[in-house]
N, C-alpha and C positions, 0 to 999 in steps of 0.2 A: 603784512607778511611777518611771521614770527622770526625773531632773531635768536638763533641758537648760539649760546656762548659755549666755548670749549670747557668741558669739565675734566679736571685732572685729580686723580687720587694719589696722595703721597703717603705711603705706609712708613711708619717710623717718623712721621712728620713733626713730632715734638722733640726729636733728638737733635744732636749737634748739626749734622749735615741737613737733615730733613727740614729743620726750622728755617735755615738759610734758603733752602729751595722754595719753601712756602712763601717766604718774603719776596723772592724773585718773581714767582708766578702770580702772586696777588698784585704786585706792582704792575704786571703786564695786563691786568684786567681779566685774567682767567678765573673761572670758578674753581676754587680749590677745596677738596675734601681732605682733611688731615686726619689720618687714622693712627692711633698710638695706644699701647696698653700701659704706658708710663713705667715700664720696668727700668729703663735707663733714661727715657725722655723726661722732660720737665715742663709743666704748664707755663712756668716763667719764660721759657724760650719762645712761646707763641702767644703770650697774653696780650701783647700789643696788636695782634691781628684779630682778636675775638670780636671787635666791633666792626670789622670790615664786612660789607654786605656780600662780598664774593669769597668769604672764608667760613668753613664749617669744621668743627672738631668732633670726631667720633672716637669714643673710648672703646677699643675692641682689641682682642688678641687674635692675631693672624692665624694661629694654629686652628682656629674655628672658622668655617666658611662664612662669608658675608656676601649679601646680594646688593649690588649698587649698579647704577647706570652711569658709566663714565666713558670718556674718549681716550684717555691716556692714564697709564699707571706707572708711577715711579716706585719700585719695590725696594725701600731702604731699611725696612724693619729688621733689626738683628743687633744684639749687643756687640760692640766692635772692639772693646778693650779687653785684654786678657783677664783683668780682675773681674769684670762683669760676665764675660762669657764662660769663665771657669767656675763661677759661683754656682751655676746650675747648668752643667754641660749638656744634659739630656734635653733641657728646654732650648738650649742654643741650637742643637741639631734640629729639633722639631720646628723651631722658627724658620730656619733656612729651608728645610725640606717641605714640611706641611704648608708653611707660609707660601712657598713658591707654587706648590700644587694648587692651593686655593686661589692665588692671584692669577695664575695661568688659566685656570678653569674659568675665572671671571672674565679674563681678557678674551678667551675663546668664545664665551657665550655672548658678550656684547660687542665683539669685534674691536676691542681696544688695542692700541699700541702699548707695549709694556717694556719697561727698562729695568734690568736687574743690576743693583749695586753689588757687584762682585768685589774681589779684593786681591791685592798683591800677595796675600797669605796663601793663595792657591799655588804659588811657586815654592812654598815651603822654605827650606834653607837652600837657596839656589846654587847649583853647580855651574850656572851660566851667568855671565855678568857683562853688561846690564841685561835685564830680562826682557826678551821679546815675546810677543803674544803666541808664537808657535812653540815656546818652551813648555814642556809638560809638567815640570816641577819636580821637587824632591821632598815629599811630604811623609812624615811619620803618621801612619794611620791609627796608631794606638797611644800616642803621646797626650800630655795634658792640654795641648793647644789644638788637637785634631778635631775636637767638637766644632770648632769654628772653621778651620781649614777644609775639612772634609764636608761639612755642611754646605759651605759655599761652592765647593767643587761639584757636589751633587746637584745644587741649584742650577749651576751652569748646564749640567747634563740635561736636567728637566727642561730648561729653556730651549735648548737646541732640539730636543725630542718633540716638544710641543710645536716648534716651528716646522720641523720636517713632517711630522705626522698630521698636525691639524692646521698648518699654515698660519699659526699665530705670528703677528708682526712683532718681533722681539728686538731688543738692544741689550748688549751685555758690556758693562764698563768694569774694568779691573782697577779699583781705586787704591792708590798708594797713600802712605801717611799724609793725613790732612790735619791742619790745625787752625785755630782762630778763636774769636769770641764764641761763647756758649759751650766750649768744651767742658766736660764734667770735671770739676776740680779734683775728685778722687778716682779718676778712671784708670790711674796707674800708667797712663801713657807718658812718654818721656817729656814732651813739651809741657804738659800741664803739671807733671811732677816737679820739674825743675823750676818752673815759674812760681808755684806755690811755695816750694822750699826757699827760693831766693827772697820772695816777698816777706816771708815770716822769719828770715835769717836762720833757718835750719841748715844743717849740713846738706849739701847736694850729693845724692847717692848715684854714683856711676858704676855700672856693672862691668866686670872684667877690667880691662885696662882702658876702656872707653874708645878702643880703636874700631869697634864695629861701626858701620856706616848706615845712614838713613837719608832719605830724600824727603823734604818737607814741602807740601803744597798748601798755599794759603786757601782758605775756604771759598773765597769769591771766585778764584781761578777754577776750583773744582766744580762749582755750581755751573759756571759758564760751559765747562766741558760736558757736563751731563745734559744740559739743555741743548747744546749743539748736537750731541749724539741723538737725542730724542727727535730733534727737528730735522736731522740729516736724511740723506737718501735711504729709501727702503732696502736697497741692496747692500747697505753697509750696516750689518747687525753686530759686528764685533766678533769675538771679544776684543776690546781696545783698552790699552793701558792709559790711565789718566793719572798724572802725578808730575812732580817737579823733578827733572833729571839732575838738578844741582845736588851733589852728594857731599854730606858733611859727616865727620866722625862725631860720636856722642860727646866726646870731650870738647870738641870745638863748639858744639851747641851749648854745653854747660858754661863755657867761658863767655860766650856771646850773651847769654841770659844774665850772667853775673854783671857784665859790663852795662847792659841796658837797664837793669833794675838798680844798679848802684848798691847791690847787696853786700853784707858783711859775711855771707855764708862761705864755708870752706867746702872744697870738693873732697869727698871720701870715696874709696873704692870697695865694692862688694863682689862676691863671686857671681859668675854668669848664670842666669836661669837655664833650665833645660830647653833644648830646641829653639833657642833664641837665634834668629838668622844673623850671620856675620856681615853680610852685605845685602843692601836692598836699594836698587836704583832702576827706575823705569826707562825702557827705550820707548820714546813717545813719537817716533817717526811716523807711525801709522796715523795717529791722531792729528799730527801736523799736516800730513798729506791729504787725508780724507775729510777732516773737519776744520782745517785751517786753525787749529787750536794749539796754543802753548801758554804756559803760565806767564803772568806779567809781574807778579808781586815778589820781590826779593825777600830773603829770609829775615833780614834786619827790619825791613819795613813792616812785614807781617807780624813779627814778634812784638814790635812796639804796640801795634793795635791790640794784640792778644794780651799783653802785659797790662795795658790800660783797662781792659775788661776785667781781668783778675783782681786788679786793685779795687774795683767797685764792689766785688762780691766777697772779698776776704775781710 
């Protein structure tokens, strides 16, 4: 009797989140197809997997269709930091929209289960705090960040329409700020920015007065949430918030990173960028209730591991 191993496609698999997901799936003995066009992903993130018999790397851009035979698809491909997604905003929208259409078409054809990595950015600059899944958001459709926000919002629309119209088995996760090893050092996100600045003793740049808040989820916790959502009951398709509800001001984060790195950097203040949300905190009661999931790694513990990684690459 032939033994059929589960085949899982991870788009954006050489990226920050994608590479950690590939690690997890490869270690579970699943056949993993990692697809990436290396716009923001890096071969170094997955080079340690290249010799694994159950790991395969495909260089491909999701904007173009691809024909594969798989059982599950994690659709993570899309630049996720403002510097990267604003570098080529049209490409960012195309990746979210065309990429989703191509992956949903593939899922429909081979009857695969498909998970969309959506984002807390679909809430925009929220007027409701903390954000629950039934909040429709407050998004500027024509601002410099909207290529990402609206691309991801449209992707969610496509997922639910494919589900209603073609019965595709979908999952939608709304991912809040995630950090950890393999973050891109120049991605302009606050955790990597502050760590790089602290380790090189440059001034730490805080926008506004540093009173804006963020919630930071360690990457291992996030991967656990995504896997649980994919493996969860078919009647629970989301959207579901995944993030760490512990809320910190940007100034608190800067001070903690200074302490952990023992840096001589000074904190300086710069004007706030356009459409930068003032508060961002997930309500994760739905994930707790339906997936039994909540983050386990505290900010200090997670930052220590992240700083250790950045020390090796700087």
